C-alpha positions, 0 to 999 in steps of 0.5 A: 500500499502506498503512503502520501507522495507514492512512497512505499510503506515500511515492510510492503513492496510496490506492485512493480517490485512484486512483479519483478523476478530476482533476475530482473524480468517481469513475472507474468500472471495468468489472465483473468478468467473469461465468462465461458471459462467461469461457466465451465468451472461453475458447472464442475462446482455444481455437479460435484461436492467441492468438499470431495473433489481435488486437483486429482479428480478426473473431472478437474483434470478433464476441465483443465485439459479443456480450458487449455484447448480453448482459443480464449487466451492465445498468449499464456504467460506461464504454460505450466500453470495456465489453468492447471488442475491445481488452479481449477 
């Protein structure tokens, strides 16, 4: 959080600092979920009890695979983490 004058408050880093990696490159976040992706994820949530489903569940893995095939996000900053089962 910034104080008056745009200076950092003690103990907190700015958004720019948070996005920079130690090697000086910028860290890219996965894009925000789009409407179609959210509908598919909500369908999974409604069909399966969230308390009994994990990243290893076949439906979660299938949704992750489907989300990765959709042409909604042509530029994926981190292909390994993009809509992976852990993030679904």
